[in-house]
C-alpha positions in Angstrom: 92.5 83.9 98.2 95.6 86.2 99.0 96.2 85.0 102.6 95.3 81.3 101.4 98.4 81.9 98.3 100.4 83.7 101.1 100.1 80.8 103.2 101.3 78.1 100.6 104.5 80.5 99.6 105.6 80.7 103.5 105.5 76.4 103.5 107.4 76.7 100.3 110.4 78.4 101.7 109.3 77.5 104.7 107.9 80.6 103.1 106.8 80.5 99.1 104.3 83.6 95.9 101.1 85.7 96.4 99.7 88.4 94.1 99.3 91.7 94.8 95.7 93.4 93.5 95.6 97.2 93.3 92.0 98.8 93.6 91.1 101.9 92.6 88.0 103.7 93.7 86.0 105.9 91.8 84.9 109.2 92.5 81.6 110.3 93.6 79.1 111.5 91.0 78.8 114.9 93.0 82.4 115.5 93.2 82.9 114.8 89.2 80.3 117.2 88.4 81.7 119.8 90.6 85.2 119.4 89.1 84.2 119.5 85.6 82.1 122.9 85.9 85.7 124.5 87.0 87.5 126.2 84.6 90.8 125.0 86.0 92.5 122.9 83.4 92.5 119.2 84.3 95.7 116.9 83.0 94.5 114.6 80.6 94.1 111.2 81.7 97.5 109.3 81.9 97.9 106.3 79.8 99.0 102.6 81.1 102.3 102.2 80.5 102.7 99.9 77.4 103.8 96.3 78.7 107.4 95.0 77.2 107.7 91.9 75.4 108.6 89.8 78.5 105.3 90.9 80.3 103.2 90.5 77.3 104.9 87.0 77.5 104.5 86.6 81.4 100.6 87.4 81.0 100.2 85.0 78.2 101.7 82.2 80.5 99.6 83.0 83.3 96.9 82.5 81.9 97.9 78.8 80.2 96.4 75.2 80.0 99.2 73.0 82.1 99.3 69.1 81.7 100.7 66.6 83.9 100.0 68.0 87.2 99.4 65.5 89.5 96.9 68.0 91.8 94.8 68.6 88.7 95.4 67.5 84.9 94.9 69.6 82.7 94.7 73.0 84.7 93.9 76.1 82.8 95.4 79.5 85.3 93.5 82.7 85.7 96.0 85.3 86.5 98.8 82.7 87.2 96.4 81.0 89.8 93.7 77.9 90.0 92.0 76.4 92.8 89.8 73.9 92.9 86.8 72.3 94.8 87.3 71.4 98.5 88.7 67.7 98.7 85.5 67.2 100.8 82.2 68.4 101.0 82.1 71.4 103.4 85.9 71.3 103.9 88.2 74.2 103.7 91.2 72.5 102.2 91.3 73.1 98.5 93.8 71.9 95.7 95.5 74.9 94.2 97.9 75.6 91.5 99.6 78.9 91.0 102.5 80.1 88.6 105.8 80.9 90.8 106.4 84.6 90.9 107.3 86.1 87.7 109.9 82.8 86.7 110.7 82.9 83.1 113.2 81.5 81.3 113.3 82.1 76.9 115.5 80.2 74.6 116.0 77.4 72.3 116.5 74.5 74.7 116.3 71.7 71.7 118.6 73.5 69.5 115.7 73.8 66.5 116.2 77.3 65.9 112.9 78.2 67.6 112.6 79.7 71.2 110.6 77.7 73.8 109.7 78.9 77.4 110.7 77.1 80.9 107.9 78.1 83.7 107.9 77.1 87.6 104.3 76.2 88.9 103.6 75.4 92.5 100.8 72.5 93.4 99.0 71.5 96.6 96.5 69.1 97.3 95.8 71.1 100.3 97.9 69.9 102.7 101.5 70.9 104.0 103.4 69.7 100.6 104.0 71.8 98.0 105.1 70.3 94.7 107.2 72.4 92.1 107.1 71.3 88.3 108.8 72.3 85.5 106.7 73.0 82.7 108.2 73.6 78.6 106.2 75.9 76.3 106.4 76.8 72.7 105.4 80.2 71.8 104.1 81.2 68.7 102.1 84.4 67.9 98.5 82.4 67.8 99.3 79.8 70.6 101.2 78.6 73.6 101.6 74.6 73.5 102.8 73.0 76.9 105.0 70.3 75.4 105.8 68.8 78.8 105.7 69.0 82.0 107.9 67.5 85.2 107.9 67.4 89.1 110.8 69.2 90.6 110.3 68.1 94.2 108.4 68.8 97.1 109.0 72.1 99.1 112.0 72.6 97.0 113.8 75.9 96.6 115.2 76.9 93.1 118.7 79.1 93.9 119.3 79.2 90.3 118.0 78.7 87.1 119.3 78.7 83.1 119.9 77.3 80.1 123.3 75.2 79.1 124.2 73.8 76.0 120.6 73.0 74.7 119.5 72.5 77.9 117.6 73.5 81.3 119.2 73.6 84.3 118.1 74.0 88.0 120.3 74.6 91.4 118.1 73.0 93.8 117.9 73.4 98.0 116.3 70.3 98.9 116.0 68.2 102.1 119.1 66.1 102.2 118.9 62.3 103.8 118.8 64.0 107.8 117.1 66.9 106.9 113.3 67.4 108.1 111.2 68.6 104.9 110.5 71.8 106.0 114.2 72.9 106.8 115.9 71.7 103.8 119.6 72.2 103.5 121.2 70.2 100.6 122.0 71.8 97.0 121.9 69.8 94.4 122.1 70.1 90.3 119.3 69.0 87.8 118.9 69.3 84.6 116.6 68.6 81.2 117.2 67.7 77.2 114.1 68.9 75.7 114.0 65.8 73.1 111.1 65.2 70.8 109.1 67.5 73.0 109.7 65.6 76.2 111.8 66.6 78.9 114.3 63.9 79.7 116.6 64.2 82.8 120.3 64.8 82.5 123.0 62.7 84.1 124.5 65.3 86.4 127.9 64.6 88.1 127.9 67.6 90.3 128.2 66.5 93.7 125.3 67.8 96.3 126.9 70.5 99.1 125.3 71.7 102.0 123.5 74.9 102.1 125.6 77.7 103.7 126.2 81.7 103.9 128.6 81.0 101.3 125.3 80.4 98.5 124.8 84.0 99.7 128.2 85.1 98.4 128.4 84.6 95.1 126.3 87.5 94.3 125.6 90.8 95.2 121.8 91.4 96.0 119.1 94.3 95.2 115.9 94.6 97.3 112.9 94.2 95.2 110.0 93.2 97.7 109.5 94.3 101.2 107.6 91.3 101.9 105.8 88.4 99.3 102.9 90.9 98.1 104.8 94.3 99.0 107.1 96.0 95.9 109.9 97.8 97.3 110.7 101.2 95.9 113.8 101.0 93.4 114.7 104.1 94.7 116.8 104.7 96.7 118.6 101.2 95.6 119.2 99.1 98.8 121.7 96.4 98.4 123.0 93.1 100.2 125.9 91.0 100.1 128.0 88.6 102.1 131.8 89.5 103.1 133.7 87.8 105.9 130.8 86.8 107.7 128.8 90.2 107.6 125.8 91.2 105.2 126.2 94.6 104.4 125.6 96.9 101.4 123.7 100.1 101.1 120.3 100.7 103.0 119.5 103.7 101.2 121.2 106.2 102.5 124.1 105.1 104.2 126.8 102.0 104.1 125.8 99.2 106.8 127.0 96.1 107.8 125.6 93.3 110.2 126.9 90.3 111.4 125.4 87.2 110.2 124.8 83.9 112.6 123.7 80.7 111.0 121.7 78.2 113.9 121.3 74.4 114.3 118.8 74.1 111.5 119.8 74.7 107.7 118.0 78.2 106.8 118.2 79.6 110.3 119.7 83.2 110.7 120.2 86.0 112.6 121.8 89.1 113.2 124.4 90.3 115.2 125.9 93.6 116.1 125.4 96.3 113.3 127.0 99.5 112.4 127.5 102.0 109.7 127.8 105.2 108.3 126.1 108.4 109.9 125.2 110.6 106.6 121.6 112.3 106.9 119.6 112.0 103.6 115.9 113.4 103.3 113.0 112.2 105.8 111.2 109.6 102.8 114.9 108.2 102.1 115.5 108.0 105.7 112.4 106.4 106.6 112.8 103.2 103.9 116.3 103.0 105.4 114.8 102.9 109.0 112.3 100.1 107.8 115.1 98.2 106.0 117.5 97.8 109.0 114.4 97.1 111.4 113.4 94.6 109.1 117.0 93.2 109.0 117.6 92.9 112.7 114.3 90.8 113.0 115.7 88.2 110.1 115.3 84.6 111.4 115.9 82.5 108.1 117.3 82.6 104.5 116.5 80.8 101.6 115.7 81.2 97.6 112.4 81.3 95.7 112.9 81.7 91.9 116.4 82.2 92.3 115.9 85.2 94.5 117.4 85.2 97.7 114.4 85.1 100.5 115.0 86.7 104.1 112.4 85.6 106.5 112.0 88.4 109.3 109.4 89.4 112.6 108.8 92.3 113.5 106.6 93.9 116.5 105.1 90.5 115.6 104.6 90.9 111.9 106.3 88.0 110.0 107.3 88.8 106.1 109.8 87.6 103.4 111.9 90.4 101.8 113.1 89.3 98.2 116.5 90.3 96.7 117.3 89.8 93.3 120.9 88.8 92.2 123.5 90.8 90.8 126.6 90.4 89.4 129.8 91.4 91.4 132.2 93.1 89.3 
């Protein structure tokens, strides 16, 4: 299942979200008996951290029922995923729907004084296409109500998302007239009003523009995921920004910079000569820095996933996608 979802995520970025499941092995009975027989003080079991209000809302939304999804209507997610039966008896191709990462917008979309939520869902019939949907949800203490769901596009990337004056907007990276579906290169704004519990498309006057490295320069970025299913440590903080054609920031211990070179296809990216400071830090910090710089050297493409910067890389035959959360440039 995990491998299946990762494949879908890679198709979406040309790379798109998987879910990390952690398992903890139980201690053998003999070992537990021996430990209880000792006179040493055993620390009390640590209580799990209480979920934040946002985490509680996400957990509810990842187990909700959604309407209007072409691949399956209605569909009820379990921990953010639904996978159907093979389209053909004995086949391996299955329809699927999953919640895109932890994407969540909350606010009063229709101006009636009650907050709603906007979420992204990705759906596939089992082929190469991955449709992205936007769903509006009314949240109360006792229930969730999926008000409306609209299709955003096939294999589109979300660069930015938010609320305007009583509307939702998305900035998409999508295939332009001369682009292949797998190499989208056009940035376009789309938006919806919520009218009588229906998502009504807005008339957008912003002209489309081409994807370029300048789309990275609007924000500074902080590394949050080594790959789609492996979170990066919060400390040491690793950052990235674009200035004068160089990608640079903090690599954990030192400051670094690398020349960024785009290729012929939209999203193609390679790293040129690199440089930086030469400070020494604790061994664990240097290990994080070494890994980051190696993955940066192997970057092949850039794109966006649910508002995050996504850098696809290959190191020693291993492929992955680093994800960066955006930060305001002060």
